[in-house]
N, CA, C, O and CB atoms as a CASP TS submission, in Angstrom:
PFRMAT TS
TARGET T0000
AUTHOR 0000-0000-0000
METHOD Language model
MODEL 1
PARENT N/A
ATOM      1  N   MET     1       0.813  -1.177   0.000  1.00  0.00           N
ATOM      2  CA  MET     1       0.000   0.000   0.000  1.00  0.00           C
ATOM      3  C   MET     1       0.864   1.251   0.000  1.00  0.00           C
ATOM      4  O   MET     1       1.198   1.774   1.063  1.00  0.00           O
ATOM      5  CB  MET     1      -0.929  -0.008   1.185  1.00  0.00           C
ATOM      6  N   PRO     2       1.221   1.725  -1.159  1.00  0.00           N
ATOM      7  CA  PRO     2       2.018   2.950  -1.224  1.00  0.00           C
ATOM      8  C   PRO     2       1.235   4.144  -0.680  1.00  0.00           C
ATOM      9  O   PRO     2       0.006   4.130  -0.621  1.00  0.00           O
ATOM     10  CB  PRO     2       2.460   3.223  -2.669  1.00  0.00           C
ATOM     11  N   TYR     3       1.970   5.158  -0.290  1.00  0.00           N
ATOM     12  CA  TYR     3       1.366   6.351   0.292  1.00  0.00           C
ATOM     13  C   TYR     3       1.280   7.449  -0.762  1.00  0.00           C
ATOM     14  O   TYR     3       2.274   7.754  -1.420  1.00  0.00           O
ATOM     15  CB  TYR     3       2.174   6.835   1.519  1.00  0.00           C
ATOM     16  N   ALA     4       0.103   8.045  -0.926  1.00  0.00           N
ATOM     17  CA  ALA     4      -0.103   9.102  -1.911  1.00  0.00           C
ATOM     18  C   ALA     4       0.572  10.404  -1.464  1.00  0.00           C
ATOM     19  O   ALA     4       1.011  11.195  -2.299  1.00  0.00           O
ATOM     20  CB  ALA     4      -1.607   9.333  -2.140  1.00  0.00           C
ATOM     21  N   SER     5       0.652  10.622  -0.163  1.00  0.00           N
ATOM     22  CA  SER     5       1.284  11.832   0.362  1.00  0.00           C
ATOM     23  C   SER     5       1.733  11.572   1.795  1.00  0.00           C
ATOM     24  O   SER     5       1.431  10.527   2.372  1.00  0.00           O
ATOM     25  CB  SER     5       0.309  13.051   0.298  1.00  0.00           C
ATOM     26  N   ILE     6       2.454  12.530   2.359  1.00  0.00           N
ATOM     27  CA  ILE     6       2.922  12.337   3.735  1.00  0.00           C
ATOM     28  C   ILE     6       1.773  12.339   4.725  1.00  0.00           C
ATOM     29  O   ILE     6       1.908  11.812   5.829  1.00  0.00           O
ATOM     30  CB  ILE     6       3.921  13.417   4.111  1.00  0.00           C
ATOM     31  N   GLU     7       0.655  12.916   4.351  1.00  0.00           N
ATOM     32  CA  GLU     7      -0.519  12.896   5.243  1.00  0.00           C
ATOM     33  C   GLU     7      -1.057  11.475   5.420  1.00  0.00           C
ATOM     34  O   GLU     7      -1.777  11.200   6.380  1.00  0.00           O
ATOM     35  CB  GLU     7      -1.630  13.811   4.688  1.00  0.00           C
ATOM     36  N   ASP     8      -0.713  10.581   4.506  1.00  0.00           N
ATOM     37  CA  ASP     8      -1.177   9.196   4.570  1.00  0.00           C
ATOM     38  C   ASP     8      -0.236   8.288   5.361  1.00  0.00           C
ATOM     39  O   ASP     8      -0.562   7.127   5.608  1.00  0.00           O
ATOM     40  CB  ASP     8      -1.345   8.650   3.173  1.00  0.00           C
ATOM     41  N   LEU     9       0.916   8.801   5.757  1.00  0.00           N
ATOM     42  CA  LEU     9       1.871   7.987   6.513  1.00  0.00           C
ATOM     43  C   LEU     9       1.273   7.594   7.862  1.00  0.00           C
ATOM     44  O   LEU     9       0.377   8.268   8.369  1.00  0.00           O
ATOM     45  CB  LEU     9       3.203   8.751   6.716  1.00  0.00           C
ATOM     46  N   PRO    10       1.773   6.497   8.442  1.00  0.00           N
ATOM     47  CA  PRO    10       1.300   6.111   9.776  1.00  0.00           C
ATOM     48  C   PRO    10       1.532   7.246  10.778  1.00  0.00           C
ATOM     49  O   PRO    10       2.501   7.998  10.672  1.00  0.00           O
ATOM     50  CB  PRO    10       2.013   4.822  10.252  1.00  0.00           C
ATOM     51  N   ALA    11       0.638   7.352  11.737  1.00  0.00           N
ATOM     52  CA  ALA    11       0.737   8.399  12.758  1.00  0.00           C
ATOM     53  C   ALA    11       2.077   8.343  13.484  1.00  0.00           C
ATOM     54  O   ALA    11       2.623   9.383  13.853  1.00  0.00           O
ATOM     55  CB  ALA    11      -0.407   8.269  13.765  1.00  0.00           C
ATOM     56  N   SER    12       2.606   7.155  13.692  1.00  0.00           N
ATOM     57  CA  SER    12       3.884   7.018  14.393  1.00  0.00           C
ATOM     58  C   SER    12       5.026   7.663  13.614  1.00  0.00           C
ATOM     59  O   SER    12       5.990   8.137  14.215  1.00  0.00           O
ATOM     60  CB  SER    12       4.193   5.545  14.642  1.00  0.00           C
ATOM     61  N   VAL    13       4.935   7.687  12.317  1.00  0.00           N
ATOM     62  CA  VAL    13       5.955   8.339  11.489  1.00  0.00           C
ATOM     63  C   VAL    13       5.713   9.845  11.493  1.00  0.00           C
ATOM     64  O   VAL    13       6.639  10.624  11.719  1.00  0.00           O
ATOM     65  CB  VAL    13       5.936   7.781  10.029  1.00  0.00           C
ATOM     66  N   ARG    14       4.478  10.252  11.246  1.00  0.00           N
ATOM     67  CA  ARG    14       4.152  11.680  11.168  1.00  0.00           C
ATOM     68  C   ARG    14       4.449  12.411  12.478  1.00  0.00           C
ATOM     69  O   ARG    14       4.904  13.554  12.462  1.00  0.00           O
ATOM     70  CB  ARG    14       2.683  11.860  10.801  1.00  0.00           C
ATOM     71  N   SER    15       4.195  11.763  13.594  1.00  0.00           N
ATOM     72  CA  SER    15       4.363  12.447  14.871  1.00  0.00           C
ATOM     73  C   SER    15       5.823  12.529  15.337  1.00  0.00           C
ATOM     74  O   SER    15       6.136  13.301  16.243  1.00  0.00           O
ATOM     75  CB  SER    15       3.544  11.751  15.917  1.00  0.00           C
ATOM     76  N   HIS    16       6.703  11.753  14.736  1.00  0.00           N
ATOM     77  CA  HIS    16       8.096  11.739  15.179  1.00  0.00           C
ATOM     78  C   HIS    16       9.068  12.424  14.229  1.00  0.00           C
ATOM     79  O   HIS    16      10.111  12.911  14.665  1.00  0.00           O
ATOM     80  CB  HIS    16       8.529  10.338  15.381  1.00  0.00           C
ATOM     81  N   LEU    17       8.752  12.470  12.947  1.00  0.00           N
ATOM     82  CA  LEU    17       9.704  12.990  11.975  1.00  0.00           C
ATOM     83  C   LEU    17       9.339  14.388  11.494  1.00  0.00           C
ATOM     84  O   LEU    17       8.159  14.713  11.357  1.00  0.00           O
ATOM     85  CB  LEU    17       9.796  12.055  10.797  1.00  0.00           C
ATOM     86  N   PRO    18      10.359  15.223  11.236  1.00  0.00           N
ATOM     87  CA  PRO    18      10.081  16.513  10.610  1.00  0.00           C
ATOM     88  C   PRO    18       9.569  16.291   9.178  1.00  0.00           C
ATOM     89  O   PRO    18       9.722  15.204   8.621  1.00  0.00           O
ATOM     90  CB  PRO    18      11.358  17.410  10.607  1.00  0.00           C
ATOM     91  N   VAL    19       8.976  17.303   8.604  1.00  0.00           N
ATOM     92  CA  VAL    19       8.335  17.175   7.290  1.00  0.00           C
ATOM     93  C   VAL    19       9.294  16.641   6.232  1.00  0.00           C
ATOM     94  O   VAL    19       8.930  15.737   5.480  1.00  0.00           O
ATOM     95  CB  VAL    19       7.784  18.520   6.845  1.00  0.00           C
ATOM     96  N   HIS    20      10.508  17.177   6.157  1.00  0.00           N
ATOM     97  CA  HIS    20      11.445  16.706   5.132  1.00  0.00           C
ATOM     98  C   HIS    20      11.764  15.227   5.312  1.00  0.00           C
ATOM     99  O   HIS    20      11.853  14.489   4.331  1.00  0.00           O
ATOM    100  CB  HIS    20      12.737  17.526   5.174  1.00  0.00           C
ATOM    101  N   ALA    21      11.933  14.797   6.535  1.00  0.00           N
ATOM    102  CA  ALA    21      12.201  13.385   6.805  1.00  0.00           C
ATOM    103  C   ALA    21      10.991  12.527   6.434  1.00  0.00           C
ATOM    104  O   ALA    21      11.150  11.397   5.972  1.00  0.00           O
ATOM    105  CB  ALA    21      12.567  13.180   8.289  1.00  0.00           C
ATOM    106  N   GLN    22       9.793  13.057   6.633  1.00  0.00           N
ATOM    107  CA  GLN    22       8.580  12.341   6.207  1.00  0.00           C
ATOM    108  C   GLN    22       8.565  12.175   4.685  1.00  0.00           C
ATOM    109  O   GLN    22       8.161  11.130   4.175  1.00  0.00           O
ATOM    110  CB  GLN    22       7.307  13.096   6.676  1.00  0.00           C
ATOM    111  N   GLU    23       9.002  13.198   3.974  1.00  0.00           N
ATOM    112  CA  GLU    23       9.052  13.117   2.509  1.00  0.00           C
ATOM    113  C   GLU    23      10.046  12.050   2.066  1.00  0.00           C
ATOM    114  O   GLU    23       9.779  11.299   1.128  1.00  0.00           O
ATOM    115  CB  GLU    23       9.433  14.483   1.900  1.00  0.00           C
ATOM    116  N   ILE    24      11.195  11.982   2.742  1.00  0.00           N
ATOM    117  CA  ILE    24      12.188  10.947   2.453  1.00  0.00           C
ATOM    118  C   ILE    24      11.585   9.574   2.712  1.00  0.00           C
ATOM    119  O   ILE    24      11.703   8.668   1.886  1.00  0.00           O
ATOM    120  CB  ILE    24      13.466  11.150   3.307  1.00  0.00           C
ATOM    121  N   TYR    25      10.941   9.427   3.863  1.00  0.00           N
ATOM    122  CA  TYR    25      10.329   8.152   4.244  1.00  0.00           C
ATOM    123  C   TYR    25       9.303   7.715   3.197  1.00  0.00           C
ATOM    124  O   TYR    25       9.314   6.569   2.746  1.00  0.00           O
ATOM    125  CB  TYR    25       9.662   8.265   5.634  1.00  0.00           C
ATOM    126  N   CYS    26       8.427   8.628   2.820  1.00  0.00           N
ATOM    127  CA  CYS    26       7.363   8.327   1.862  1.00  0.00           C
ATOM    128  C   CYS    26       7.938   7.880   0.515  1.00  0.00           C
ATOM    129  O   CYS    26       7.505   6.874  -0.046  1.00  0.00           O
ATOM    130  CB  CYS    26       6.462   9.553   1.669  1.00  0.00           C
ATOM    131  N   ALA    27       8.907   8.628   0.005  1.00  0.00           N
ATOM    132  CA  ALA    27       9.513   8.291  -1.288  1.00  0.00           C
ATOM    133  C   ALA    27      10.227   6.946  -1.231  1.00  0.00           C
ATOM    134  O   ALA    27      10.096   6.133  -2.147  1.00  0.00           O
ATOM    135  CB  ALA    27      10.495   9.385  -1.719  1.00  0.00           C
ATOM    136  N   ALA    28      10.978   6.708  -0.166  1.00  0.00           N
ATOM    137  CA  ALA    28      11.708   5.442  -0.039  1.00  0.00           C
ATOM    138  C   ALA    28      10.749   4.266   0.112  1.00  0.00           C
ATOM    139  O   ALA    28      10.947   3.214  -0.495  1.00  0.00           O
ATOM    140  CB  ALA    28      12.665   5.494   1.157  1.00  0.00           C
ATOM    141  N   PHE    29       9.706   4.451   0.928  1.00  0.00           N
ATOM    142  CA  PHE    29       8.726   3.378   1.112  1.00  0.00           C
ATOM    143  C   PHE    29       8.065   3.038  -0.219  1.00  0.00           C
ATOM    144  O   PHE    29       7.979   1.868  -0.593  1.00  0.00           O
ATOM    145  CB  PHE    29       7.658   3.784   2.154  1.00  0.00           C
ATOM    146  N   ASN    30       7.602   4.056  -0.931  1.00  0.00           N
ATOM    147  CA  ASN    30       6.900   3.817  -2.196  1.00  0.00           C
ATOM    148  C   ASN    30       7.800   3.127  -3.212  1.00  0.00           C
ATOM    149  O   ASN    30       7.359   2.216  -3.914  1.00  0.00           O
ATOM    150  CB  ASN    30       6.383   5.132  -2.773  1.00  0.00           C
ATOM    151  N   HIS    31       9.052   3.553  -3.296  1.00  0.00           N
ATOM    152  CA  HIS    31       9.981   2.908  -4.236  1.00  0.00           C
ATOM    153  C   HIS    31      10.195   1.443  -3.847  1.00  0.00           C
ATOM    154  O   HIS    31      10.143   0.553  -4.695  1.00  0.00           O
ATOM    155  CB  HIS    31      11.341   3.662  -4.269  1.00  0.00           C
ATOM    156  N   ALA    32      10.434   1.208  -2.561  1.00  0.00           N
ATOM    157  CA  ALA    32      10.650  -0.171  -2.099  1.00  0.00           C
ATOM    158  C   ALA    32       9.408  -1.030  -2.324  1.00  0.00           C
ATOM    159  O   ALA    32       9.516  -2.192  -2.714  1.00  0.00           O
ATOM    160  CB  ALA    32      11.032  -0.183  -0.609  1.00  0.00           C
ATOM    161  N   TRP    33       8.234  -0.461  -2.080  1.00  0.00           N
ATOM    162  CA  TRP    33       6.979  -1.187  -2.271  1.00  0.00           C
ATOM    163  C   TRP    33       6.835  -1.650  -3.723  1.00  0.00           C
ATOM    164  O   TRP    33       6.497  -2.804  -3.984  1.00  0.00           O
ATOM    165  CB  TRP    33       5.781  -0.304  -1.871  1.00  0.00           C
ATOM    166  N   HIS    34       7.091  -0.746  -4.652  1.00  0.00           N
ATOM    167  CA  HIS    34       6.923  -1.064  -6.077  1.00  0.00           C
ATOM    168  C   HIS    34       8.005  -2.014  -6.592  1.00  0.00           C
ATOM    169  O   HIS    34       7.748  -2.813  -7.493  1.00  0.00           O
ATOM    170  CB  HIS    34       6.935   0.218  -6.902  1.00  0.00           C
ATOM    171  N   SER    35       9.197  -1.934  -6.036  1.00  0.00           N
ATOM    172  CA  SER    35      10.290  -2.765  -6.547  1.00  0.00           C
ATOM    173  C   SER    35      10.348  -4.156  -5.911  1.00  0.00           C
ATOM    174  O   SER    35      11.155  -4.987  -6.329  1.00  0.00           O
ATOM    175  CB  SER    35      11.600  -2.064  -6.323  1.00  0.00           C
ATOM    176  N   ARG    36       9.518  -4.418  -4.923  1.00  0.00           N
ATOM    177  CA  ARG    36       9.544  -5.719  -4.238  1.00  0.00           C
ATOM    178  C   ARG    36       8.192  -6.418  -4.276  1.00  0.00           C
ATOM    179  O   ARG    36       7.735  -6.952  -3.265  1.00  0.00           O
ATOM    180  CB  ARG    36       9.981  -5.540  -2.794  1.00  0.00           C
ATOM    181  N   ALA    37       7.563  -6.416  -5.423  1.00  0.00           N
ATOM    182  CA  ALA    37       6.230  -7.000  -5.566  1.00  0.00           C
ATOM    183  C   ALA    37       6.195  -8.484  -5.211  1.00  0.00           C
ATOM    184  O   ALA    37       5.172  -8.974  -4.732  1.00  0.00           O
ATOM    185  CB  ALA    37       5.736  -6.807  -6.981  1.00  0.00           C
ATOM    186  N   ALA    38       7.279  -9.200  -5.433  1.00  0.00           N
ATOM    187  CA  ALA    38       7.300 -10.638  -5.178  1.00  0.00           C
ATOM    188  C   ALA    38       7.687 -10.991  -3.739  1.00  0.00           C
ATOM    189  O   ALA    38       7.634 -12.161  -3.359  1.00  0.00           O
ATOM    190  CB  ALA    38       8.255 -11.304  -6.130  1.00  0.00           C
ATOM    191  N   ASP    39       8.069 -10.017  -2.952  1.00  0.00           N
ATOM    192  CA  ASP    39       8.513 -10.261  -1.578  1.00  0.00           C
ATOM    193  C   ASP    39       7.302 -10.506  -0.677  1.00  0.00           C
ATOM    194  O   ASP    39       6.447  -9.628  -0.558  1.00  0.00           O
ATOM    195  CB  ASP    39       9.352  -9.064  -1.050  1.00  0.00           C
ATOM    196  N   PRO    40       7.208 -11.679  -0.038  1.00  0.00           N
ATOM    197  CA  PRO    40       6.065 -11.937   0.845  1.00  0.00           C
ATOM    198  C   PRO    40       6.044 -11.025   2.078  1.00  0.00           C
ATOM    199  O   PRO    40       5.004 -10.870   2.718  1.00  0.00           O
ATOM    200  CB  PRO    40       6.081 -13.388   1.290  1.00  0.00           C
ATOM    201  N   MET    41       7.166 -10.437   2.402  1.00  0.00           N
ATOM    202  CA  MET    41       7.266  -9.501   3.532  1.00  0.00           C
ATOM    203  C   MET    41       7.414  -8.073   3.018  1.00  0.00           C
ATOM    204  O   MET    41       8.082  -7.248   3.641  1.00  0.00           O
ATOM    205  CB  MET    41       8.462  -9.870   4.449  1.00  0.00           C
ATOM    206  N   ARG    42       6.797  -7.792   1.895  1.00  0.00           N
ATOM    207  CA  ARG    42       6.982  -6.521   1.193  1.00  0.00           C
ATOM    208  C   ARG    42       6.741  -5.294   2.075  1.00  0.00           C
ATOM    209  O   ARG    42       7.551  -4.367   2.070  1.00  0.00           O
ATOM    210  CB  ARG    42       6.062  -6.465   0.006  1.00  0.00           C
ATOM    211  N   GLU    43       5.666  -5.276   2.815  1.00  0.00           N
ATOM    212  CA  GLU    43       5.366  -4.085   3.612  1.00  0.00           C
ATOM    213  C   GLU    43       6.411  -3.869   4.706  1.00  0.00           C
ATOM    214  O   GLU    43       6.896  -2.752   4.886  1.00  0.00           O
ATOM    215  CB  GLU    43       3.973  -4.202   4.237  1.00  0.00           C
ATOM    216  N   ALA    44       6.754  -4.915   5.427  1.00  0.00           N
ATOM    217  CA  ALA    44       7.762  -4.794   6.485  1.00  0.00           C
ATOM    218  C   ALA    44       9.113  -4.390   5.900  1.00  0.00           C
ATOM    219  O   ALA    44       9.822  -3.567   6.480  1.00  0.00           O
ATOM    220  CB  ALA    44       7.895  -6.119   7.260  1.00  0.00           C
ATOM    221  N   THR    45       9.465  -4.962   4.765  1.00  0.00           N
ATOM    222  CA  THR    45      10.720  -4.619   4.101  1.00  0.00           C
ATOM    223  C   THR    45      10.713  -3.161   3.674  1.00  0.00           C
ATOM    224  O   THR    45      11.706  -2.457   3.857  1.00  0.00           O
ATOM    225  CB  THR    45      10.958  -5.527   2.886  1.00  0.00           C
ATOM    226  N   ALA    46       9.615  -2.705   3.113  1.00  0.00           N
ATOM    227  CA  ALA    46       9.522  -1.311   2.662  1.00  0.00           C
ATOM    228  C   ALA    46       9.643  -0.345   3.840  1.00  0.00           C
ATOM    229  O   ALA    46      10.269   0.707   3.706  1.00  0.00           O
ATOM    230  CB  ALA    46       8.193  -1.073   1.919  1.00  0.00           C
ATOM    231  N   HIS    47       9.061  -0.679   4.984  1.00  0.00           N
ATOM    232  CA  HIS    47       9.189   0.181   6.166  1.00  0.00           C
ATOM    233  C   HIS    47      10.640   0.217   6.655  1.00  0.00           C
ATOM    234  O   HIS    47      11.140   1.280   7.024  1.00  0.00           O
ATOM    235  CB  HIS    47       8.257  -0.313   7.297  1.00  0.00           C
ATOM    236  N   ARG    48      11.315  -0.930   6.660  1.00  0.00           N
ATOM    237  CA  ARG    48      12.724  -0.954   7.084  1.00  0.00           C
ATOM    238  C   ARG    48      13.583  -0.109   6.155  1.00  0.00           C
ATOM    239  O   ARG    48      14.449   0.638   6.613  1.00  0.00           O
ATOM    240  CB  ARG    48      13.256  -2.399   7.121  1.00  0.00           C
ATOM    241  N   ILE    49      13.347  -0.224   4.859  1.00  0.00           N
ATOM    242  CA  ILE    49      14.102   0.553   3.877  1.00  0.00           C
ATOM    243  C   ILE    49      13.829   2.043   4.060  1.00  0.00           C
ATOM    244  O   ILE    49      14.749   2.858   3.980  1.00  0.00           O
ATOM    245  CB  ILE    49      13.744   0.112   2.441  1.00  0.00           C
ATOM    246  N   ALA    50      12.574   2.401   4.305  1.00  0.00           N
ATOM    247  CA  ALA    50      12.218   3.807   4.492  1.00  0.00           C
ATOM    248  C   ALA    50      12.915   4.384   5.719  1.00  0.00           C
ATOM    249  O   ALA    50      13.445   5.494   5.662  1.00  0.00           O
ATOM    250  CB  ALA    50      10.696   3.964   4.625  1.00  0.00           C
ATOM    251  N   TRP    51      12.923   3.645   6.831  1.00  0.00           N
ATOM    252  CA  TRP    51      13.616   4.137   8.031  1.00  0.00           C
ATOM    253  C   TRP    51      15.110   4.265   7.764  1.00  0.00           C
ATOM    254  O   TRP    51      15.746   5.212   8.225  1.00  0.00           O
ATOM    255  CB  TRP    51      13.369   3.195   9.232  1.00  0.00           C
ATOM    256  N   SER    52      15.664   3.325   7.029  1.00  0.00           N
ATOM    257  CA  SER    52      17.083   3.382   6.697  1.00  0.00           C
ATOM    258  C   SER    52      17.400   4.632   5.875  1.00  0.00           C
ATOM    259  O   SER    52      18.427   5.278   6.083  1.00  0.00           O
ATOM    260  CB  SER    52      17.503   2.119   5.930  1.00  0.00           C
ATOM    261  N   ALA    53      16.512   4.965   4.942  1.00  0.00           N
ATOM    262  CA  ALA    53      16.708   6.165   4.118  1.00  0.00           C
ATOM    263  C   ALA    53      16.676   7.420   4.989  1.00  0.00           C
ATOM    264  O   ALA    53      17.482   8.329   4.790  1.00  0.00           O
ATOM    265  CB  ALA    53      15.626   6.253   3.015  1.00  0.00           C
ATOM    266  N   VAL    54      15.769   7.477   5.936  1.00  0.00           N
ATOM    267  CA  VAL    54      15.689   8.625   6.839  1.00  0.00           C
ATOM    268  C   VAL    54      16.982   8.738   7.650  1.00  0.00           C
ATOM    269  O   VAL    54      17.504   9.838   7.833  1.00  0.00           O
ATOM    270  CB  VAL    54      14.462   8.499   7.783  1.00  0.00           C
ATOM    271  N   LYS    55      17.490   7.625   8.126  1.00  0.00           N
ATOM    272  CA  LYS    55      18.673   7.629   8.987  1.00  0.00           C
ATOM    273  C   LYS    55      19.950   8.025   8.248  1.00  0.00           C
ATOM    274  O   LYS    55      20.964   8.306   8.887  1.00  0.00           O
ATOM    275  CB  LYS    55      18.854   6.267   9.605  1.00  0.00           C
ATOM    276  N   ARG    56      19.921   8.051   6.918  1.00  0.00           N
ATOM    277  CA  ARG    56      21.078   8.547   6.163  1.00  0.00           C
ATOM    278  C   ARG    56      21.162  10.074   6.205  1.00  0.00           C
ATOM    279  O   ARG    56      22.232  10.646   5.997  1.00  0.00           O
ATOM    280  CB  ARG    56      21.006   8.068   4.707  1.00  0.00           C
ATOM    281  N   SER    57      20.033  10.728   6.472  1.00  0.00           N
ATOM    282  CA  SER    57      20.009  12.194   6.492  1.00  0.00           C
ATOM    283  C   SER    57      19.646  12.794   7.842  1.00  0.00           C
ATOM    284  O   SER    57      19.874  13.981   8.072  1.00  0.00           O
ATOM    285  CB  SER    57      19.046  12.687   5.470  1.00  0.00           C
ATOM    286  N   TYR    58      19.084  11.990   8.735  1.00  0.00           N
ATOM    287  CA  TYR    58      18.644  12.474  10.046  1.00  0.00           C
ATOM    288  C   TYR    58      19.168  11.558  11.144  1.00  0.00           C
ATOM    289  O   TYR    58      19.400  10.367  10.937  1.00  0.00           O
ATOM    290  CB  TYR    58      17.100  12.562  10.109  1.00  0.00           C
ATOM    291  N   GLU    59      19.347  12.155  12.316  1.00  0.00           N
ATOM    292  CA  GLU    59      19.728  11.373  13.493  1.00  0.00           C
ATOM    293  C   GLU    59      18.894  11.841  14.667  1.00  0.00           C
ATOM    294  O   GLU    59      18.413  12.974  14.695  1.00  0.00           O
ATOM    295  CB  GLU    59      21.251  11.509  13.804  1.00  0.00           C
ATOM    296  N   LYS    60      18.729  10.964  15.626  1.00  0.00           N
ATOM    297  CA  LYS    60      17.941  11.306  16.801  1.00  0.00           C
ATOM    298  C   LYS    60      18.881  11.897  17.850  1.00  0.00           C
ATOM    299  O   LYS    60      19.818  11.240  18.305  1.00  0.00           O
ATOM    300  CB  LYS    60      17.180  10.056  17.359  1.00  0.00           C
ATOM    301  N   VAL    61      18.613  13.149  18.226  1.00  0.00           N
ATOM    302  CA  VAL    61      19.414  13.850  19.228  1.00  0.00           C
ATOM    303  C   VAL    61      18.468  14.330  20.324  1.00  0.00           C
ATOM    304  O   VAL    61      17.544  15.103  20.070  1.00  0.00           O
ATOM    305  CB  VAL    61      20.212  15.053  18.594  1.00  0.00           C
ATOM    306  N   ASP    62      18.708  13.866  21.529  1.00  0.00           N
ATOM    307  CA  ASP    62      17.855  14.226  22.666  1.00  0.00           C
ATOM    308  C   ASP    62      16.380  13.962  22.367  1.00  0.00           C
ATOM    309  O   ASP    62      15.514  14.757  22.734  1.00  0.00           O
ATOM    310  CB  ASP    62      18.056  15.698  23.032  1.00  0.00           C
ATOM    311  N   GLY    63      16.103  12.857  21.708  1.00  0.00           N
ATOM    312  CA  GLY    63      14.727  12.465  21.445  1.00  0.00           C
ATOM    313  C   GLY    63      14.088  13.111  20.235  1.00  0.00           C
ATOM    314  O   GLY    63      12.925  12.838  19.938  1.00  0.00           O
ATOM    315  N   GLU    64      14.826  13.973  19.518  1.00  0.00           N
ATOM    316  CA  GLU    64      14.292  14.659  18.334  1.00  0.00           C
ATOM    317  C   GLU    64      15.100  14.270  17.102  1.00  0.00           C
ATOM    318  O   GLU    64      16.323  14.144  17.165  1.00  0.00           O
ATOM    319  CB  GLU    64      14.311  16.199  18.530  1.00  0.00           C
ATOM    320  N   TRP    65      14.407  14.083  15.981  1.00  0.00           N
ATOM    321  CA  TRP    65      15.083  13.804  14.714  1.00  0.00           C
ATOM    322  C   TRP    65      15.585  15.112  14.128  1.00  0.00           C
ATOM    323  O   TRP    65      14.803  16.027  13.872  1.00  0.00           O
ATOM    324  CB  TRP    65      14.133  13.079  13.715  1.00  0.00           C
ATOM    325  N   THR    66      16.900  15.198  13.915  1.00  0.00           N
ATOM    326  CA  THR    66      17.505  16.405  13.389  1.00  0.00           C
ATOM    327  C   THR    66      18.381  16.055  12.184  1.00  0.00           C
ATOM    328  O   THR    66      18.921  14.952  12.105  1.00  0.00           O
ATOM    329  CB  THR    66      18.330  17.123  14.481  1.00  0.00           C
ATOM    330  N   PRO    67      18.523  17.006  11.236  1.00  0.00           N
ATOM    331  CA  PRO    67      19.375  16.728  10.077  1.00  0.00           C
ATOM    332  C   PRO    67      20.812  16.472  10.498  1.00  0.00           C
ATOM    333  O   PRO    67      21.319  17.102  11.427  1.00  0.00           O
ATOM    334  CB  PRO    67      19.323  17.889   9.085  1.00  0.00           C
ATOM    335  N   ILE    68      21.452  15.562   9.823  1.00  0.00           N
ATOM    336  CA  ILE    68      22.862  15.272  10.078  1.00  0.00           C
ATOM    337  C   ILE    68      23.668  16.371   9.391  1.00  0.00           C
ATOM    338  O   ILE    68      23.486  16.646   8.206  1.00  0.00           O
ATOM    339  CB  ILE    68      23.274  13.830   9.555  1.00  0.00           C
ATOM    340  N   VAL    69      24.551  16.984  10.148  1.00  0.00           N
ATOM    341  CA  VAL    69      25.420  18.028   9.604  1.00  0.00           C
ATOM    342  C   VAL    69      26.727  17.376   9.218  1.00  0.00           C
ATOM    343  O   VAL    69      27.463  16.854  10.055  1.00  0.00           O
ATOM    344  CB  VAL    69      25.649  19.192  10.630  1.00  0.00           C
ATOM    345  N   ARG    70      26.993  17.421   7.931  1.00  0.00           N
ATOM    346  CA  ARG    70      28.246  16.846   7.431  1.00  0.00           C
ATOM    347  C   ARG    70      29.223  17.987   7.173  1.00  0.00           C
ATOM    348  O   ARG    70      28.875  19.012   6.586  1.00  0.00           O
ATOM    349  CB  ARG    70      28.011  15.998   6.125  1.00  0.00           C
ATOM    350  N   GLN    71      30.432  17.784   7.620  1.00  0.00           N
ATOM    351  CA  GLN    71      31.455  18.807   7.424  1.00  0.00           C
ATOM    352  C   GLN    71      32.220  18.525   6.142  1.00  0.00           C
ATOM    353  O   GLN    71      32.530  17.376   5.825  1.00  0.00           O
ATOM    354  CB  GLN    71      32.419  18.864   8.629  1.00  0.00           C
ATOM    355  N   SER    72      32.519  19.591   5.409  1.00  0.00           N
ATOM    356  CA  SER    72      33.304  19.407   4.191  1.00  0.00           C
ATOM    357  C   SER    72      34.771  19.211   4.540  1.00  0.00           C
ATOM    358  O   SER    72      35.272  19.745   5.530  1.00  0.00           O
ATOM    359  CB  SER    72      33.133  20.609   3.243  1.00  0.00           C
ATOM    360  N   PRO    73      35.440  18.438   3.708  1.00  0.00           N
ATOM    361  CA  PRO    73      36.878  18.179   3.985  1.00  0.00           C
ATOM    362  C   PRO    73      37.742  19.399   3.800  1.00  0.00           C
ATOM    363  O   PRO    73      38.955  19.331   3.995  1.00  0.00           O
ATOM    364  CB  PRO    73      37.397  17.078   3.090  1.00  0.00           C
TER
END
C-alpha cells in the first residue's frame, strides 16, 4: 500500500519525523513497495528501507530527529 502523500503515513511516522524526513520516508517506502512486488514480507521490508533512508540524512538527538550536519573536507 504505497502512500499518496505524507498525510497518509502512519501516525507514528508523522508524529516523530520533521516534514522533510517524512518526505524521504514516503519516497523510499513507495519505491521499495513497487520494486519488491514478489517479496512476501513486502510491507515490512519497505518500512525498514524507508527508516534506513531517513537515517542517512537524520539522526535522533535528545529524542528529536535532526538533520545530520556533514562537514566538508
